[in-house]
N, CA, C and O atoms as a DFTB+ gen file, in Angstrom:
284 C
 N C O
     1  1       0.845      -1.174      -0.001
     2  2       0.000      -0.004       0.001
     3  2       0.895       1.237       0.000
     4  3       1.915       1.286       0.688
     5  1       0.504       2.207      -0.762
     6  2       1.274       3.446      -0.840
     7  2       1.142       4.224       0.464
     8  3       0.164       4.081       1.197
     9  1       2.123       5.028       0.727
    10  2       2.103       5.870       1.916
    11  2       1.104       7.006       1.739
    12  3       0.934       7.535       0.641
    13  1       0.459       7.365       2.814
    14  2      -0.482       8.471       2.807
    15  2       0.183       9.717       3.348
    16  3       1.104       9.647       4.161
    17  1      -0.293      10.846       2.890
    18  2       0.283      12.115       3.307
    19  2      -0.389      12.591       4.597
    20  3      -0.856      11.776       5.393
    21  1      -0.434      13.857       4.795
    22  2      -0.992      14.473       6.001
    23  2      -2.464      14.077       6.150
    24  3      -3.211      14.098       5.172
    25  1      -2.886      13.715       7.375
    26  2      -4.294      13.347       7.567
    27  2      -5.234      14.530       7.354
    28  3      -4.888      15.685       7.602
    29  1      -6.415      14.202       6.892
    30  2      -7.479      15.199       6.716
    31  2      -8.418      15.020       7.893
    32  3      -8.924      13.921       8.122
    33  1      -8.654      16.082       8.640
    34  2      -9.543      15.992       9.785
    35  2     -10.888      16.589       9.419
    36  3     -10.973      17.560       8.666
    37  1     -11.935      15.994       9.964
    38  2     -13.299      16.448       9.717
    39  2     -13.848      17.055      11.001
    40  3     -13.781      16.432      12.061
    41  1     -14.390      18.265      10.913
    42  2     -14.974      18.885      12.112
    43  2     -16.210      18.112      12.573
    44  3     -16.558      18.151      13.753
    45  1     -16.872      17.412      11.657
    46  2     -18.039      16.624      12.012
    47  2     -17.680      15.369      12.786
    48  3     -18.485      14.865      13.569
    49  1     -16.469      14.862      12.569
    50  2     -16.032      13.600      13.171
    51  2     -14.656      13.801      13.823
    52  3     -13.632      13.414      13.259
    53  1     -14.645      14.411      15.014
    54  2     -13.355      14.729      15.642
    55  2     -12.534      13.508      16.061
    56  3     -11.328      13.623      16.278
    57  1     -13.174      12.339      16.176
    58  2     -12.456      11.131      16.562
    59  2     -11.822      10.408      15.373
    60  3     -11.219       9.349      15.546
    61  1     -11.949      10.963      14.189
    62  2     -11.479      10.308      12.968
    63  2     -10.406      11.128      12.287
    64  3     -10.383      12.355      12.383
    65  1      -9.508      10.426      11.588
    66  2      -8.548      11.055      10.666
    67  2      -8.690      10.326       9.346
    68  3      -8.835       9.104       9.314
    69  1      -8.648      11.073       8.264
    70  2      -8.825      10.505       6.928
    71  2      -7.572      10.752       6.103
    72  3      -6.908      11.782       6.225
    73  1      -7.277       9.787       5.274
    74  2      -6.119       9.849       4.393
    75  2      -6.576       9.498       2.987
    76  3      -7.320       8.534       2.807
    77  1      -6.153      10.249       2.003
    78  2      -6.519       9.967       0.620
    79  2      -5.270       9.956      -0.244
    80  3      -4.340      10.735      -0.036
    81  1      -5.272       9.060      -1.214
    82  2      -4.122       8.913      -2.086
    83  2      -4.588       8.501      -3.475
    84  3      -5.543       7.737      -3.614
    85  1      -3.922       9.000      -4.490
    86  2      -4.203       8.561      -5.845
    87  2      -3.375       7.296      -6.085
    88  3      -2.149       7.361      -6.178
    89  1      -4.045       6.151      -6.186
    90  2      -3.352       4.863      -6.302
    91  2      -3.003       4.518      -7.735
    92  3      -2.083       3.739      -7.983
    93  1      -3.724       5.085      -8.669
    94  2      -3.504       4.902     -10.088
    95  2      -4.030       6.162     -10.749
    96  3      -4.710       6.956     -10.097
    97  1      -3.740       6.364     -12.003
    98  2      -4.183       7.591     -12.655
    99  2      -5.708       7.706     -12.562
   100  3      -6.437       6.906     -13.149
   101  1      -6.178       8.712     -11.816
   102  2      -7.602       8.966     -11.684
   103  2      -8.350       8.021     -10.771
   104  3      -9.581       8.010     -10.776
   105  1      -7.637       7.222      -9.981
   106  2      -8.270       6.305      -9.027
   107  2      -7.764       6.673      -7.632
   108  3      -6.560       6.735      -7.385
   109  1      -8.711       6.914      -6.732
   110  2      -8.360       7.374      -5.398
   111  2      -8.780       6.362      -4.344
   112  3      -9.808       5.698      -4.472
   113  1      -7.962       6.258      -3.299
   114  2      -8.266       5.422      -2.152
   115  2      -8.293       6.338      -0.936
   116  3      -7.308       7.011      -0.631
   117  1      -9.420       6.357      -0.251
   118  2      -9.538       7.113       0.991
   119  2      -9.738       6.133       2.130
   120  3     -10.462       5.146       1.999
   121  1      -9.096       6.414       3.233
   122  2      -9.068       5.537       4.385
   123  2      -9.337       6.392       5.619
   124  3      -8.717       7.440       5.798
   125  1     -10.254       5.949       6.463
   126  2     -10.537       6.662       7.703
   127  2     -10.198       5.789       8.883
   128  3     -10.483       4.591       8.879
   129  1      -9.589       6.379       9.896
   130  2      -9.207       5.660      11.094
   131  2      -9.728       6.396      12.315
   132  3      -9.433       7.574      12.515
   133  1     -10.510       5.687      13.136
   134  2     -11.052       6.261      14.366
   135  2     -10.026       6.071      15.479
   136  3      -9.253       5.113      15.456
   137  1     -10.018       6.973      16.445
   138  2      -9.013       6.882      17.520
   139  2      -9.148       5.598      18.337
   140  3      -8.221       5.248      19.068
   141  1     -10.273       4.885      18.236
   142  2     -10.441       3.620      18.947
   143  2     -10.055       2.417      18.093
   144  3     -10.102       1.281      18.564
   145  1      -9.671       2.662      16.828
   146  2      -9.210       1.582      15.964
   147  2     -10.159       1.191      14.846
   148  3      -9.769       0.409      13.978
   149  1     -11.383       1.695      14.824
   150  2     -12.304       1.396      13.733
   151  2     -11.776       1.999      12.445
   152  3     -11.138       3.052      12.457
   153  1     -12.048       1.316      11.314
   154  2     -11.553       1.766      10.021
   155  2     -12.654       1.748       8.975
   156  3     -13.564       0.921       9.029
   157  1     -12.565       2.656       8.037
   158  2     -13.406       2.650       6.835
   159  2     -12.485       2.916       5.646
   160  3     -11.425       3.524       5.791
   161  1     -12.906       2.453       4.474
   162  2     -12.076       2.606       3.297
   163  2     -12.945       2.567       2.051
   164  3     -13.942       1.847       2.011
   165  1     -12.579       3.329       1.045
   166  2     -13.303       3.244      -0.225
   167  2     -12.411       3.746      -1.366
   168  3     -11.457       4.497      -1.160
   169  1     -12.755       3.309      -2.550
   170  2     -12.058       3.698      -3.780
   171  2     -13.040       4.422      -4.688
   172  3     -14.246       4.184      -4.617
   173  1     -12.538       5.290      -5.527
   174  2     -13.380       5.968      -6.499
   175  2     -12.545       6.715      -7.518
   176  3     -11.321       6.789      -7.408
   177  1     -13.221       7.264      -8.505
   178  2     -12.549       7.983      -9.586
   179  2     -12.589       9.491      -9.401
   180  3     -11.995      10.229     -10.187
   181  1     -13.279       9.951      -8.376
   182  2     -13.393      11.373      -8.076
   183  2     -12.867      11.604      -6.664
   184  3     -13.397      11.038      -5.708
   185  1     -11.840      12.419      -6.523
   186  2     -11.214      12.621      -5.210
   187  2     -12.234      13.069      -4.169
   188  3     -12.370      12.435      -3.123
   189  1     -12.954      14.163      -4.448
   190  2     -13.902      14.699      -3.475
   191  2     -15.030      13.727      -3.176
   192  3     -15.414      13.546      -2.020
   193  1     -15.560      13.100      -4.220
   194  2     -16.639      12.139      -4.027
   195  2     -16.195      10.933      -3.207
   196  3     -16.947      10.439      -2.367
   197  1     -14.991      10.467      -3.447
   198  2     -14.463       9.320      -2.706
   199  2     -14.239       9.697      -1.246
   200  3     -14.551       8.919      -0.344
   201  1     -13.704      10.883      -1.015
   202  2     -13.501      11.348       0.366
   203  2     -14.849      11.478       1.084
   204  3     -14.990      11.029       2.221
   205  1     -15.826      12.082       0.433
   206  2     -17.130      12.256       1.074
   207  2     -17.814      10.922       1.354
   208  3     -18.488      10.776       2.373
   209  1     -17.647       9.942       0.456
   210  2     -18.198       8.614       0.681
   211  2     -17.550       7.971       1.905
   212  3     -18.231       7.323       2.701
   213  1     -16.277       8.142       2.053
   214  2     -15.551       7.599       3.201
   215  2     -16.049       8.253       4.502
   216  3     -16.226       7.573       5.513
   217  1     -16.269       9.556       4.471
   218  2     -16.802      10.267       5.642
   219  2     -18.195       9.742       5.978
   220  3     -18.521       9.572       7.153
   221  1     -19.021       9.484       4.965
   222  2     -20.359       8.931       5.216
   223  2     -20.269       7.552       5.854
   224  3     -21.051       7.234       6.750
   225  1     -19.322       6.727       5.402
   226  2     -19.120       5.413       6.028
   227  2     -18.746       5.585       7.502
   228  3     -19.235       4.852       8.361
   229  1     -17.879       6.556       7.789
   230  2     -17.461       6.802       9.168
   231  2     -18.645       7.274      10.015
   232  3     -18.768       6.883      11.176
   233  1     -19.503       8.099       9.452
   234  2     -20.703       8.553      10.176
   235  2     -21.598       7.364      10.513
   236  3     -22.195       7.304      11.588
   237  1     -21.681       6.422       9.578
   238  2     -22.472       5.218       9.805
   239  2     -21.880       4.391      10.948
   240  3     -22.619       3.862      11.779
   241  1     -20.557       4.280      10.992
   242  2     -19.892       3.556      12.089
   243  2     -20.184       4.266      13.407
   244  3     -20.497       3.615      14.404
   245  1     -20.087       5.588      13.422
   246  2     -20.374       6.350      14.645
   247  2     -21.801       6.095      15.124
   248  3     -22.036       5.909      16.318
   249  1     -22.746       6.088      14.195
   250  2     -24.149       5.848      14.555
   251  2     -24.326       4.442      15.131
   252  3     -25.039       4.257      16.117
   253  1     -23.673       3.448      14.511
   254  2     -23.756       2.085      15.018
   255  2     -23.135       1.979      16.402
   256  3     -23.686       1.297      17.266
   257  1     -22.005       2.633      16.636
   258  2     -21.376       2.613      17.949
   259  2     -22.269       3.278      18.993
   260  3     -22.374       2.805      20.124
   261  1     -22.906       4.370      18.607
   262  2     -23.810       5.076      19.512
   263  2     -25.011       4.186      19.869
   264  3     -25.404       4.101      21.032
   265  1     -25.582       3.532      18.861
   266  2     -26.745       2.676      19.111
   267  2     -26.388       1.447      19.930
   268  3     -27.188       1.002      20.753
   269  1     -25.203       0.892      19.720
   270  2     -24.800      -0.294      20.464
   271  2     -24.375       0.017      21.896
   272  3     -24.329      -0.889      22.729
   273  1     -24.067       1.263      22.198
   274  2     -23.665       1.610      23.559
   275  2     -24.865       1.743      24.468
   276  3     -24.705       1.898      25.679
   277  1     -26.082       1.687      23.907
   278  2     -27.287       1.801      24.723
   279  2     -27.654       0.500      25.438
   280  3     -28.578       0.491      26.252
   281  1     -26.956      -0.591      25.153
   282  2     -27.302      -1.875      25.774
   283  2     -26.914      -1.936      27.215
   284  3     -27.141      -2.952      27.872
């Protein structure tokens, strides 16, 4: 796996850091890592769209963690 540059932080998800890299010409891989170890990842042909999709996956993980903590 290629090295990722500086993490991208989201104000909506302060517990997450996101990394995006162009893995091939016009193909992007975005990876999100939560401070507790949860991960999300996605590939796409549009940098912004791929990043936003990864953020949406992370929001889904946050919602699942929130719902499961109610037990």
